[in-house]
Biopython code that builds the backbone (N, CA, C, O; Angstrom):
import numpy as np
from Bio.PDB.StructureBuilder import StructureBuilder

atoms = [
    (1, "MET", "N", (15.970, -8.821, -0.809)),
    (1, "MET", "CA", (15.792, -7.853, 0.073)),
    (1, "MET", "C", (16.429, -8.267, 1.505)),
    (1, "MET", "O", (16.705, -9.391, 1.922)),
    (2, "SER", "N", (16.549, -7.212, 2.021)),
    (2, "SER", "CA", (17.118, -7.265, 3.385)),
    (2, "SER", "C", (16.163, -7.768, 4.320)),
    (2, "SER", "O", (14.971, -7.494, 4.182)),
    (3, "ASP", "N", (16.673, -8.644, 5.480)),
    (3, "ASP", "CA", (15.379, -9.003, 6.334)),
    (3, "ASP", "C", (15.544, -8.128, 7.790)),
    (3, "ASP", "O", (15.009, -8.458, 8.848)),
    (4, "ASP", "N", (16.499, -6.818, 7.570)),
    (4, "ASP", "CA", (16.337, -5.859, 8.480)),
    (4, "ASP", "C", (15.221, -4.855, 8.341)),
    (4, "ASP", "O", (14.832, -4.233, 9.329)),
    (5, "ILE", "N", (14.718, -4.687, 7.199)),
    (5, "ILE", "CA", (13.439, -3.677, 6.818)),
    (5, "ILE", "C", (12.132, -4.430, 7.747)),
    (5, "ILE", "O", (11.825, -5.622, 7.710)),
    (6, "VAL", "N", (11.581, -3.499, 8.455)),
    (6, "VAL", "CA", (10.414, -3.958, 9.090)),
    (6, "VAL", "C", (9.297, -3.038, 8.358)),
    (6, "VAL", "O", (9.463, -1.843, 8.601)),
    (7, "VAL", "N", (8.475, -3.257, 7.728)),
    (7, "VAL", "CA", (7.312, -2.386, 7.208)),
    (7, "VAL", "C", (6.092, -2.429, 7.831)),
    (7, "VAL", "O", (5.471, -3.492, 7.851)),
    (8, "LYS", "N", (5.626, -1.379, 8.374)),
    (8, "LYS", "CA", (4.459, -1.080, 9.187)),
    (8, "LYS", "C", (3.557, -0.225, 8.545)),
    (8, "LYS", "O", (3.982, 0.707, 7.862)),
    (9, "ASP", "N", (2.285, -0.445, 8.694)),
    (9, "ASP", "CA", (1.323, 0.282, 8.296)),
    (9, "ASP", "C", (1.023, 1.729, 9.326)),
    (9, "ASP", "O", (1.788, 2.062, 10.231)),
    (10, "SER", "N", (-0.142, 2.408, 8.990)),
    (10, "SER", "CA", (-0.139, 3.652, 9.779)),
    (10, "SER", "C", (-0.573, 3.455, 11.178)),
    (10, "SER", "O", (-0.562, 4.459, 11.891)),
    (11, "ASN", "N", (-0.983, 2.246, 11.732)),
    (11, "ASN", "CA", (-1.227, 1.740, 13.077)),
    (11, "ASN", "C", (-0.163, 1.084, 13.551)),
    (11, "ASN", "O", (-0.329, 0.508, 14.626)),
    (12, "GLY", "N", (0.899, 1.016, 13.033)),
    (12, "GLY", "CA", (2.216, 0.114, 13.391)),
    (12, "GLY", "C", (2.178, -1.359, 13.553)),
    (12, "GLY", "O", (2.761, -1.995, 14.431)),
    (13, "THR", "N", (1.280, -1.920, 12.425)),
    (13, "THR", "CA", (0.939, -3.286, 12.286)),
    (13, "THR", "C", (1.910, -3.533, 11.226)),
    (13, "THR", "O", (2.003, -2.830, 10.219)),
    (14, "ARG", "N", (2.750, -4.723, 11.524)),
    (14, "ARG", "CA", (3.759, -5.191, 10.618)),
    (14, "ARG", "C", (3.034, -5.829, 9.374)),
    (14, "ARG", "O", (2.089, -6.612, 9.471)),
    (15, "LEU", "N", (3.555, -5.425, 8.274)),
    (15, "LEU", "CA", (2.971, -5.926, 6.883)),
    (15, "LEU", "C", (4.211, -6.759, 6.178)),
    (15, "LEU", "O", (5.426, -6.615, 6.310)),
    (16, "SER", "N", (3.280, -7.884, 5.206)),
    (16, "SER", "CA", (4.195, -8.605, 4.780)),
    (16, "SER", "C", (3.774, -8.787, 3.401)),
    (16, "SER", "O", (2.762, -8.215, 2.996)),
    (17, "ASP", "N", (4.537, -9.610, 2.572)),
    (17, "ASP", "CA", (4.300, -9.698, 1.028)),
    (17, "ASP", "C", (2.858, -10.733, 1.344)),
    (17, "ASP", "O", (2.713, -11.664, 2.137)),
    (18, "GLY", "N", (1.910, -10.107, 0.349)),
    (18, "GLY", "CA", (0.859, -11.085, 0.090)),
    (18, "GLY", "C", (-0.305, -10.473, 1.025)),
    (18, "GLY", "O", (-1.432, -10.956, 0.916)),
    (19, "ASP", "N", (-0.069, -9.418, 1.948)),
    (19, "ASP", "CA", (-1.218, -9.220, 2.831)),
    (19, "ASP", "C", (-2.099, -8.107, 2.071)),
    (19, "ASP", "O", (-1.700, -7.567, 1.040)),
    (20, "SER", "N", (-3.403, -7.799, 2.711)),
    (20, "SER", "CA", (-4.306, -7.102, 2.026)),
    (20, "SER", "C", (-4.388, -5.794, 2.817)),
    (20, "SER", "O", (-4.305, -5.821, 4.045)),
    (21, "VAL", "N", (-4.515, -4.886, 2.282)),
    (21, "VAL", "CA", (-4.472, -3.556, 3.181)),
    (21, "VAL", "C", (-5.640, -2.568, 2.641)),
    (21, "VAL", "O", (-6.203, -2.745, 1.561)),
    (22, "GLN", "N", (-5.899, -1.616, 3.441)),
    (22, "GLN", "CA", (-7.018, -0.649, 3.240)),
    (22, "GLN", "C", (-6.576, 0.587, 3.155)),
    (22, "GLN", "O", (-5.633, 0.938, 3.864)),
    (23, "VAL", "N", (-7.282, 1.599, 2.129)),
    (23, "VAL", "CA", (-6.538, 2.965, 2.184)),
    (23, "VAL", "C", (-7.252, 3.780, 3.070)),
    (23, "VAL", "O", (-8.471, 3.722, 2.914)),
    (24, "ILE", "N", (-6.879, 4.468, 3.891)),
    (24, "ILE", "CA", (-7.480, 5.371, 5.183)),
    (24, "ILE", "C", (-7.581, 6.706, 4.662)),
    (24, "ILE", "O", (-7.913, 7.525, 5.519)),
    (25, "LYS", "N", (-7.413, 7.117, 3.633)),
    (25, "LYS", "CA", (-7.915, 8.722, 2.938)),
    (25, "LYS", "C", (-7.924, 8.481, 1.688)),
    (25, "LYS", "O", (-7.190, 7.637, 1.174)),
    (26, "ASP", "N", (-8.859, 9.284, 0.973)),
    (26, "ASP", "CA", (-8.877, 9.346, -0.431)),
    (26, "ASP", "C", (-7.511, 9.795, -1.140)),
    (26, "ASP", "O", (-6.939, 10.799, -0.717)),
    (27, "LEU", "N", (-7.000, 9.091, -2.174)),
    (27, "LEU", "CA", (-5.752, 9.244, -2.802)),
    (27, "LEU", "C", (-5.803, 9.510, -4.121)),
    (27, "LEU", "O", (-6.438, 8.718, -4.817)),
    (28, "LYS", "N", (-5.200, 10.587, -4.714)),
    (28, "LYS", "CA", (-5.268, 10.849, -6.052)),
    (28, "LYS", "C", (-3.875, 10.063, -6.866)),
    (28, "LYS", "O", (-2.749, 10.090, -6.371)),
    (29, "VAL", "N", (-4.153, 9.468, -8.016)),
    (29, "VAL", "CA", (-3.156, 8.586, -8.432)),
    (29, "VAL", "C", (-2.345, 9.408, -9.441)),
    (29, "VAL", "O", (-2.970, 9.660, -10.471)),
    (30, "LYS", "N", (-1.155, 9.858, -9.379)),
    (30, "LYS", "CA", (-0.586, 10.845, -10.057)),
    (30, "LYS", "C", (-0.578, 10.308, -11.450)),
    (30, "LYS", "O", (-0.205, 9.136, -11.501)),
    (31, "GLY", "N", (-0.917, 10.902, -12.695)),
    (31, "GLY", "CA", (-0.613, 10.252, -14.045)),
    (31, "GLY", "C", (-2.031, 10.180, -14.425)),
    (31, "GLY", "O", (-2.239, 10.315, -15.631)),
    (32, "THR", "N", (-2.977, 10.011, -13.726)),
    (32, "THR", "CA", (-4.354, 9.390, -14.091)),
    (32, "THR", "C", (-5.160, 10.320, -13.476)),
    (32, "THR", "O", (-4.822, 11.200, -12.684)),
    (33, "SER", "N", (-6.558, 9.984, -14.022)),
    (33, "SER", "CA", (-7.704, 10.519, -13.305)),
    (33, "SER", "C", (-8.591, 9.510, -12.475)),
    (33, "SER", "O", (-9.813, 9.609, -12.354)),
    (34, "VAL", "N", (-7.825, 8.558, -11.940)),
    (34, "VAL", "CA", (-8.157, 7.793, -10.672)),
    (34, "VAL", "C", (-7.898, 8.239, -9.359)),
    (34, "VAL", "O", (-6.799, 8.670, -9.010)),
    (35, "THR", "N", (-8.985, 8.136, -8.548)),
    (35, "THR", "CA", (-8.875, 8.325, -7.032)),
    (35, "THR", "C", (-9.210, 6.992, -6.419)),
    (35, "THR", "O", (-10.198, 6.277, -6.586)),
    (36, "LEU", "N", (-8.167, 6.842, -5.686)),
    (36, "LEU", "CA", (-8.392, 5.766, -4.751)),
    (36, "LEU", "C", (-9.269, 6.136, -3.569)),
    (36, "LEU", "O", (-8.773, 6.949, -2.789)),
    (37, "LYS", "N", (-10.379, 5.721, -3.322)),
    (37, "LYS", "CA", (-11.317, 6.049, -2.399)),
    (37, "LYS", "C", (-11.054, 5.522, -0.887)),
    (37, "LYS", "O", (-10.501, 4.425, -0.810)),
    (38, "ARG", "N", (-11.314, 6.034, 0.054)),
    (38, "ARG", "CA", (-11.092, 5.686, 1.448)),
    (38, "ARG", "C", (-11.657, 4.418, 1.881)),
    (38, "ARG", "O", (-12.886, 4.379, 1.815)),
    (39, "GLY", "N", (-11.074, 3.371, 2.308)),
    (39, "GLY", "CA", (-11.867, 2.031, 2.491)),
    (39, "GLY", "C", (-11.556, 1.269, 1.298)),
    (39, "GLY", "O", (-12.072, 0.152, 1.271)),
    (40, "THR", "N", (-10.803, 1.613, 0.254)),
    (40, "THR", "CA", (-10.742, 0.581, -0.659)),
    (40, "THR", "C", (-9.648, -0.646, -0.409)),
    (40, "THR", "O", (-8.544, -0.410, 0.083)),
    (41, "THR", "N", (-10.007, -1.785, -0.742)),
    (41, "THR", "CA", (-9.202, -2.802, -0.150)),
    (41, "THR", "C", (-8.136, -3.357, -1.293)),
    (41, "THR", "O", (-8.476, -3.886, -2.352)),
    (42, "ILE", "N", (-6.983, -3.161, -0.920)),
    (42, "ILE", "CA", (-6.161, -3.739, -1.911)),
    (42, "ILE", "C", (-5.201, -5.155, -1.407)),
    (42, "ILE", "O", (-4.518, -5.267, -0.389)),
    (43, "LYS", "N", (-5.401, -6.027, -2.372)),
    (43, "LYS", "CA", (-4.897, -7.384, -2.042)),
    (43, "LYS", "C", (-3.683, -7.505, -2.732)),
    (43, "LYS", "O", (-3.222, -6.822, -3.647)),
    (44, "ASN", "N", (-3.112, -8.768, -1.973)),
    (44, "ASN", "CA", (-1.634, -9.120, -2.443)),
    (44, "ASN", "C", (-0.468, -7.935, -2.912)),
    (44, "ASN", "O", (-0.078, -7.598, -4.030)),
    (45, "ILE", "N", (-0.084, -7.447, -1.475)),
    (45, "ILE", "CA", (0.812, -6.403, -1.886)),
    (45, "ILE", "C", (2.270, -6.865, -1.946)),
    (45, "ILE", "O", (2.548, -8.006, -1.578)),
    (46, "ARG", "N", (3.062, -6.160, -2.323)),
    (46, "ARG", "CA", (4.450, -6.590, -2.321)),
    (46, "ARG", "C", (5.573, -5.558, -1.747)),
    (46, "ARG", "O", (5.599, -4.403, -2.171)),
    (47, "LEU", "N", (6.444, -5.989, -0.828)),
    (47, "LEU", "CA", (7.211, -4.974, -0.342)),
    (47, "LEU", "C", (8.260, -4.690, -1.142)),
    (47, "LEU", "O", (8.617, -5.482, -2.015)),
    (48, "THR", "N", (8.977, -3.312, -0.889)),
    (48, "THR", "CA", (9.896, -2.814, -1.732)),
    (48, "THR", "C", (11.135, -2.845, -0.662)),
    (48, "THR", "O", (11.093, -3.422, 0.424)),
    (49, "ASP", "N", (12.189, -2.148, -1.158)),
    (49, "ASP", "CA", (13.561, -1.989, -0.345)),
    (49, "ASP", "C", (13.207, -0.766, 0.448)),
    (49, "ASP", "O", (14.122, -0.510, 1.231)),
    (50, "ASN", "N", (12.231, 0.063, 0.527)),
    (50, "ASN", "CA", (11.952, 1.043, 1.075)),
    (50, "ASN", "C", (10.789, 0.890, 2.235)),
    (50, "ASN", "O", (9.593, 0.777, 1.966)),
    (51, "GLU", "N", (11.216, 0.903, 3.279)),
    (51, "GLU", "CA", (10.092, 0.731, 4.587)),
    (51, "GLU", "C", (8.830, 1.461, 4.546)),
    (51, "GLU", "O", (7.757, 1.073, 5.009)),
    (52, "GLU", "N", (9.066, 2.542, 3.953)),
    (52, "GLU", "CA", (7.708, 3.512, 3.553)),
    (52, "GLU", "C", (6.902, 3.333, 2.664)),
    (52, "GLU", "O", (6.009, 4.152, 2.445)),
    (53, "GLU", "N", (7.065, 2.118, 1.900)),
    (53, "GLU", "CA", (6.454, 1.950, 0.390)),
    (53, "GLU", "C", (6.267, 0.674, 0.235)),
    (53, "GLU", "O", (7.018, -0.171, 0.721)),
    (54, "ILE", "N", (5.064, 0.370, -0.582)),
    (54, "ILE", "CA", (4.851, -1.006, -0.968)),
    (54, "ILE", "C", (4.320, -0.847, -2.232)),
    (54, "ILE", "O", (3.816, 0.219, -2.584)),
    (55, "GLU", "N", (4.422, -2.225, -3.243)),
    (55, "GLU", "CA", (3.930, -2.051, -4.564)),
    (55, "GLU", "C", (2.711, -2.915, -4.502)),
    (55, "GLU", "O", (2.654, -3.948, -3.834)),
    (56, "CYS", "N", (1.587, -2.362, -5.350)),
    (56, "CYS", "CA", (0.525, -3.252, -5.415)),
    (56, "CYS", "C", (-0.279, -2.934, -6.829)),
    (56, "CYS", "O", (0.035, -1.995, -7.560)),
    (57, "ASN", "N", (-1.167, -3.686, -7.056)),
    (57, "ASN", "CA", (-2.183, -3.287, -8.163)),
    (57, "ASN", "C", (-3.623, -2.866, -7.663)),
    (57, "ASN", "O", (-4.213, -3.547, -6.823)),
    (58, "ALA", "N", (-4.098, -1.864, -8.140)),
    (58, "ALA", "CA", (-5.334, -1.430, -7.469)),
    (58, "ALA", "C", (-6.283, -1.736, -8.880)),
    (58, "ALA", "O", (-5.937, -2.112, -10.000)),
    (59, "GLU", "N", (-7.502, -1.433, -8.367)),
    (59, "GLU", "CA", (-8.580, -1.968, -9.488)),
    (59, "GLU", "C", (-8.359, -1.414, -10.667)),
    (59, "GLU", "O", (-8.616, -2.257, -11.527)),
    (60, "LYS", "N", (-7.962, -0.276, -11.206)),
    (60, "LYS", "CA", (-7.765, 0.390, -12.437)),
    (60, "LYS", "C", (-6.066, 0.829, -12.773)),
    (60, "LYS", "O", (-5.653, 1.376, -13.796)),
    (61, "VAL", "N", (-5.391, 0.469, -11.761)),
    (61, "VAL", "CA", (-3.984, 0.946, -11.930)),
    (61, "VAL", "C", (-3.185, -0.262, -11.633)),
    (61, "VAL", "O", (-3.348, -0.932, -10.613)),
    (62, "LYS", "N", (-2.387, -0.498, -12.478)),
    (62, "LYS", "CA", (-1.528, -1.537, -12.337)),
    (62, "LYS", "C", (0.002, -0.942, -11.954)),
    (62, "LYS", "O", (0.322, 0.227, -12.169)),
    (63, "GLY", "N", (0.801, -1.846, -11.409)),
    (63, "GLY", "CA", (2.283, -1.314, -10.696)),
    (63, "GLY", "C", (2.178, 0.065, -10.001)),
    (63, "GLY", "O", (2.955, 0.953, -10.350)),
    (64, "LEU", "N", (1.212, 0.302, -8.986)),
    (64, "LEU", "CA", (1.172, 1.381, -8.041)),
    (64, "LEU", "C", (2.050, 1.372, -7.021)),
    (64, "LEU", "O", (2.014, 0.345, -6.344)),
    (65, "VAL", "N", (2.783, 2.146, -6.718)),
    (65, "VAL", "CA", (3.405, 2.400, -5.432)),
    (65, "VAL", "C", (2.745, 3.262, -4.299)),
    (65, "VAL", "O", (2.572, 4.460, -4.522)),
    (66, "LEU", "N", (2.395, 2.760, -3.184)),
    (66, "LEU", "CA", (1.737, 3.502, -2.140)),
    (66, "LEU", "C", (2.621, 3.705, -0.790)),
    (66, "LEU", "O", (3.200, 2.739, -0.294)),
    (67, "LYS", "N", (2.696, 4.947, -0.244)),
    (67, "LYS", "CA", (3.353, 5.150, 1.103)),
    (67, "LYS", "C", (2.289, 4.281, 2.223)),
    (67, "LYS", "O", (1.059, 4.319, 2.193)),
    (68, "THR", "N", (3.044, 3.596, 3.080)),
    (68, "THR", "CA", (2.437, 3.032, 4.286)),
    (68, "THR", "C", (1.617, 3.732, 4.963)),
    (68, "THR", "O", (0.593, 3.287, 5.482)),
    (69, "CYS", "N", (2.083, 5.115, 5.020)),
    (69, "CYS", "CA", (1.259, 5.981, 6.121)),
    (69, "CYS", "C", (-0.173, 6.339, 5.946)),
    (69, "CYS", "O", (-0.900, 6.982, 6.703)),
    (70, "PHE", "N", (-0.466, 5.725, 4.653)),
    (70, "PHE", "CA", (-1.959, 5.849, 4.215)),
    (70, "PHE", "C", (-2.727, 4.642, 4.066)),
    (70, "PHE", "O", (-3.834, 4.699, 3.532)),
    (71, "LEU", "N", (-2.220, 3.481, 4.512)),
    (71, "LEU", "CA", (-2.559, 2.291, 4.431)),
    (71, "LEU", "C", (-2.726, 1.759, 6.038)),
    (71, "LEU", "O", (-2.070, 2.159, 7.000)),
    (72, "LYS", "N", (-3.802, 0.737, 6.035)),
    (72, "LYS", "CA", (-3.940, -0.067, 7.111)),
    (72, "LYS", "C", (-4.221, -1.427, 7.061)),
    (72, "LYS", "O", (-5.012, -1.725, 6.166)),
    (73, "LYS", "N", (-3.799, -2.384, 7.776)),
    (73, "LYS", "CA", (-3.837, -3.772, 7.328)),
    (73, "LYS", "C", (-5.287, -4.177, 7.623)),
    (73, "LYS", "O", (-5.955, -3.913, 8.623)),
    (74, "ALA", "N", (-5.662, -4.951, 6.418)),
    (74, "ALA", "CA", (-7.271, -5.368, 6.460)),
    (74, "ALA", "C", (-7.412, -6.460, 7.314)),
    (74, "ALA", "O", (-8.524, -6.952, 7.508)),
]
sb = StructureBuilder()
sb.init_structure("model")
sb.init_model(0)
sb.init_chain("A")
sb.init_seg("    ")
for serial, (resi, resn, name, xyz) in enumerate(atoms, 1):
    if name == "N":
        sb.init_residue(resn, " ", resi, " ")
    sb.init_atom(name, np.array(xyz, "f"), 0.0, 1.0, " ", f" {name:<3s}", serial, name[0])
structure = sb.get_structure()
């Protein structure tokens, strides 16, 4: 991964691999009946090549990709 990519949450706080984030609004997960509720904490995120997305594992969903505009650093 390139060092030029800076990943920021919805508040502009810089994110890095292994951080914990919180969901700031209810999100329906495509392809499942799961909804990630506002305030859900997601631990151990992984950064991607896209500065607007992170990879993570939520409570019932593995291999989830979330947009950083719906997250804030916990």
